[in-house]
C-alpha positions as CSV (number, residue, x, y, z in Angstrom):
1,M,-123.4,136.7,-34.6
2,E,-120.4,134.6,-35.7
3,T,-118.4,135.6,-38.7
4,D,-116.1,133.9,-41.1
5,A,-112.4,134.6,-41.9
6,H,-113.5,137.7,-43.9
7,G,-115.8,139.1,-41.2
8,R,-119.0,138.1,-43.1
9,P,-121.8,136.0,-41.4
10,P,-122.1,132.6,-43.0
11,V,-125.1,131.9,-45.3
12,G,-127.3,129.5,-43.5
13,S,-125.9,127.2,-40.9
14,P,-122.6,125.6,-42.0
15,A,-123.1,122.8,-39.5
16,A,-126.6,122.1,-40.7
17,G,-125.4,121.9,-44.3
18,V,-122.7,119.4,-43.3
19,V,-125.1,117.2,-41.3
20,H,-127.7,117.3,-44.1
21,R,-125.1,116.4,-46.8
22,L,-123.7,113.5,-44.8
23,A,-127.1,112.2,-43.8
24,Q,-128.1,112.1,-47.5
25,R,-124.8,110.2,-48.2
26,H,-125.2,107.8,-45.2
27,E,-121.7,108.9,-44.1
28,T,-120.3,109.7,-40.6
29,L,-118.2,112.5,-39.1
30,A,-115.7,112.9,-36.3
31,T,-114.0,116.1,-35.0
32,V,-110.6,116.7,-33.6
33,E,-110.1,120.1,-32.0
34,S,-107.2,122.0,-30.5
35,L,-107.7,125.8,-30.5
36,T,-111.5,125.5,-30.9
37,G,-111.7,123.4,-27.7
38,G,-115.1,121.7,-28.4
39,L,-116.7,124.7,-30.2
40,L,-116.8,122.8,-33.5
41,A,-118.5,119.7,-31.9
42,T,-120.9,121.9,-30.1
43,G,-122.0,123.5,-33.3
44,I,-122.5,120.1,-35.0
45,V,-124.5,118.5,-32.1
46,E,-126.9,121.4,-32.0
47,I,-128.4,120.2,-35.3
48,A,-131.5,118.0,-35.1
49,G,-130.9,114.5,-36.6
50,V,-127.1,114.7,-36.0
51,S,-127.0,111.3,-34.2
52,A,-127.3,109.6,-37.6
53,V,-124.1,111.3,-38.7
54,Y,-121.8,112.4,-35.8
55,R,-119.6,109.6,-34.3
56,G,-117.8,111.8,-31.7
57,G,-114.7,113.8,-31.3
58,L,-111.5,114.6,-29.5
59,V,-110.5,117.8,-27.8
60,V,-106.7,117.6,-27.7
61,Y,-105.6,121.0,-26.4
62,D,-102.4,119.7,-24.9
63,T,-99.6,118.8,-27.4
64,E,-98.9,115.4,-25.6
65,L,-102.6,114.4,-26.1
66,K,-102.4,115.2,-29.8
67,A,-100.0,112.2,-30.0
68,Q,-101.6,110.0,-27.4
69,L,-105.2,110.3,-28.4
70,A,-105.2,111.5,-32.0
71,G,-102.2,109.6,-33.2
72,V,-100.2,112.6,-34.4
73,P,-96.5,111.4,-34.7
74,A,-94.6,112.6,-31.7
75,D,-91.6,113.4,-33.9
76,L,-93.7,115.7,-36.1
77,L,-94.9,117.6,-33.1
78,A,-91.4,117.8,-31.7
79,A,-90.0,119.1,-35.0
80,R,-92.8,121.6,-36.0
81,G,-95.0,122.2,-33.0
82,A,-98.7,121.9,-32.8
83,V,-99.6,124.7,-35.2
84,D,-98.6,123.2,-38.6
85,P,-100.4,122.0,-41.7
86,D,-99.1,118.5,-41.4
87,V,-100.2,118.3,-37.8
88,A,-103.7,119.4,-38.8
89,V,-103.8,116.7,-41.4
90,A,-102.6,114.1,-38.9
91,L,-105.2,115.2,-36.4
92,A,-108.0,114.7,-39.0
93,E,-106.6,111.4,-40.1
94,G,-106.2,110.2,-36.6
95,G,-109.7,111.3,-35.6
96,R,-111.2,109.6,-38.6
97,E,-109.4,106.3,-37.8
98,R,-110.0,106.4,-34.0
99,C,-113.6,107.3,-34.3
100,G,-114.4,105.0,-37.2
101,A,-115.9,107.8,-39.3
102,D,-116.0,108.4,-43.0
103,W,-115.0,112.0,-42.5
104,A,-113.1,114.0,-39.9
105,V,-112.4,117.7,-39.5
106,A,-109.6,119.1,-37.4
107,T,-108.6,122.5,-36.1
108,T,-105.2,123.8,-34.7
109,G,-103.8,127.3,-34.4
110,V,-103.1,130.3,-32.2
111,A,-106.1,132.1,-30.8
112,G,-104.1,134.4,-28.6
113,P,-103.7,136.6,-26.8
114,E,-100.0,135.8,-27.2
115,P,-98.0,134.1,-30.0
116,Q,-97.2,130.4,-29.5
117,D,-93.9,128.8,-30.3
118,G,-93.1,131.7,-32.7
119,K,-96.4,131.4,-34.5
120,P,-98.5,134.5,-34.7
121,V,-102.0,135.0,-33.2
122,G,-104.5,134.2,-35.9
123,L,-102.5,131.5,-37.7
124,V,-104.9,128.6,-38.0
125,Y,-105.0,125.4,-39.9
126,V,-108.2,123.4,-40.6
127,A,-108.0,120.0,-42.2
128,V,-110.4,117.4,-43.5
129,A,-109.7,113.7,-43.9
130,G,-112.2,111.6,-45.9
131,P,-112.7,109.6,-49.0
132,G,-110.3,110.9,-51.6
133,G,-107.7,111.8,-49.1
134,P,-106.9,114.7,-46.8
135,T,-106.8,118.4,-47.4
136,V,-105.7,121.4,-45.3
137,R,-106.3,125.1,-45.4
138,K,-104.2,127.8,-43.8
139,L,-106.1,130.8,-42.4
140,G,-104.7,134.1,-41.2
141,L,-107.4,135.5,-38.9
142,D,-107.7,138.9,-37.3
143,G,-109.6,139.9,-34.2
144,G,-109.8,138.7,-30.7
145,R,-109.6,135.2,-29.3
146,E,-113.4,134.6,-29.5
147,H,-113.6,135.7,-33.1
148,I,-110.6,133.6,-34.2
149,R,-112.1,130.5,-32.6
150,A,-115.5,131.1,-34.1
151,A,-114.1,131.9,-37.6
152,A,-112.0,128.7,-37.4
153,V,-115.2,126.7,-36.8
154,I,-117.0,128.3,-39.8
155,E,-114.0,127.8,-42.1
156,A,-113.5,124.2,-41.0
157,L,-117.1,123.4,-41.8
158,R,-116.8,125.3,-45.1
159,L,-113.8,123.2,-46.1
160,L,-115.6,120.0,-45.2
161,T,-118.6,121.1,-47.3
162,E,-116.4,121.8,-50.2
163,R,-114.8,118.4,-50.0
164,I,-118.1,116.6,-49.7
165,D,-119.5,118.5,-52.7
166,A,-116.4,117.9,-54.8
167,L,-116.6,114.2,-54.1
168,A,-120.4,114.2,-55.0
169,T,-119.7,116.1,-58.2
170,A,-116.9,113.7,-59.2
171,A,-119.2,110.7,-58.6
172,R,-121.8,112.0,-61.1
């Protein structure tokens, strides 16, 4: 069973919770993935009724494609590398714009087995762009490659859920 950043199994399906919330709000979602390589999109499209919500996504594993397809500024990538909080935000904002979605969630980080560009294994950034602006969360994940990727998916969905719920609460 997949676990979150703290090694705990999620309560319910994080993807189902996101899909349900967005369907109720008549809003759409896009994904932009680097280290998770499509795992996030896979979890989302497994949910029945997702076609009313999910617009699509980008898997931009290569740094050059982060700029070309997701619109991350090339100078930002050159200065800081792909594993950076501002890059995560740019991925989410670019995916939201390019997919024409109300919300986008993005992942970038180092799953291992080796550090990347001086960044340690387990350093992950997840970001959400949506109404009310973007937000990013830094994660320091332990474990092997499979666990890091799975935990990043759970934490990305958790951040998205928090943002959707905060916006709903503010609207009341």
